[in-house]
Phi, psi and omega in degrees: 000130178255122182264161182292140181299324184297332183284336183252346187296318183297307179297327178291319177296318178295323178299312179292327176298314181297311181293328176297318181294317182284330180279324186264009170283358181301320179300317179294316182295319176300317181296316183285315184287334177295336177278350178257026175068022172274128186287157177296331177298314178294320181291327176296320179284342175301323177301325181294330178292339174273316190278320183294319174299326176300316181291313186290323186274344188303312181296320180286334178294331180300315179297318179298315181294319179297327181282319185268336187096151185295323182294309181295321180295319180294318178298319179299317179297318181291326176299315181294317179299315180297317180295315180295325178291331175289329182283323190306318183297342187256005180243133186254338189284148184293325183298333181292329176298323178296313179296318182299313180293326178297316179294315179299319180299317179297318179293323179296321178302314179294314183298317183291319178299319180295314182297313179298321179296317179298316180296313183294326182289345184243351180224129182250325183294135185300313183285327175294321178295319178297320179298313182294317182294321177294322179294314180291316182288344175298328179294337176299323179290326177297322179300319178297318180296315181297316180299310183292325182282304183293309179296321180297321178297316180294317181300323183270358182265180178289351179258025186302331181292347182256020185300330182290342180289349174296340180292344176293333175297321178295321178298319179295315179297325178296316179297319180295318181294319177301318179298315181294321179294325182292342184265356182244156176255128183243130177284138182252144177283151174288140180261149179282130184267153172060029176231131180284158180300318185290329176289326177291325181297329181299334178287347180265000181275081177228157179303319182296313182290322178299315177294321178302314180295326175295320178297316179301316179304311185285328176298310181292326176305313180290315180302319182295326178299332176273304192298317185268333191247349180298320177302318180291326176295316179299317184286313187279327184259318181268357172061043173258161181285170186300319182297311182293326178299317180289321181290323177299322177290330177300325178294329174300317179294322179296314178295324178294318177299316179298320180299316181287324179293315178299316180300318180300330184268339184242355188298332182296340184275350186234161170283143183299314179298319180297317179295315180301310183292330175294318177299318180297321179297320178293321179299312180299319180298315180295319180293324176297320177297316180298314179298320178297316178298317183294320186266339183244352178242283180209133183295333181243032180300135180288346176301327180299327179304325186263342179278322182302313182300329182297333179301328180302331180300326184255336180283321187297326180288341187303310186298306180292328181295311183287329175295315182296326179299317183278319183295326179297336181272351183274145171296145182301327181292338184256358189294325179296316180293319179294321178297325179298324176294321177299316180296319181298309183288333174294315181293323177294319177298319179294315183294313181297319179300316183291323179294316179294320179295324178299321177296319179300316180286321181297323182271005179058044180254040187293340177299337183265003183303306179298322180294322177300313179297315181299319182298321181281333173294319177297321177296319176298318181299314180296314179299320180294318178300315179297317180301311182294325178294316178296317180296322180294318179296323180295000000 
């Protein structure tokens, strides 16, 4: 049974909104805890407590999801996220942030596999799938905007000491999403019986899929360099206050939301590889301009404040576009397992990026921040070209 997209889109969008808020509050937490004498080295590894559980639990989450069904598994993840968000405001110790992010990471692994599975089970056409994924993932950008705007307002106000109570909003949204999910019927894919996960994984060891996973790694690697560390770059290098640093980053989320929304509406008119590579060309052009301004005009030019967010317009479509291209080719029975690989390599890209970025900040090498981003974007561009060429030959 194929259900109408309109019936499932709202709870799926809210799910991504919630996970976006809990995952992308890292920039705010880094900003706040760094003022409490927590070193950038410790904060860099804090990201790993979020990302590594995502990687480790993803494969095992597939078995759990196959047994319970995507709907029940997604509701379970949202229940845990809501409960943990209620606890956070009342705990002061740093170690709890590590535990909190580990739990959130595990829930995100389950949630993302479920959302991708639900979409794939109801949409088969490649471009329709790309349209839906861009639409749903656009809500991820809204989450970044809400976190930076709402939390940023509280942080800069006279009530700044109560900033953690903003997490109660996430708990409320979790309850609302659970209610909406409970009211809809979702078709489930048939699962393959009597086959272990690891034997199934052997079927994914192909040049095309290996290159695809490399592309996913580098996309998230670059995204993480912006989402978690751009506020600290604005504050420490461009010397703006905490509120403006967070709001400037909010514009990155706004442009990212616009990028995914526009893509969802026009993607049917273009080939996916052509659209993807065009976005990459614009990203490289903007970064070259930023590097040029920094090295030939002024290292702390405020123009950079306004150029960085525009990159989100072209960076944000990359992830859902390339995911939809591969997921549309997967059998419905294998989509959960394949999504788990996407989640694993996404989390590894995020974790490695944050650790390297922490070293950059710890060593006070902020002048190299735009150049650092540009170098990995170029690496992503080359990897993507090879991937599309291999996929085309296949």
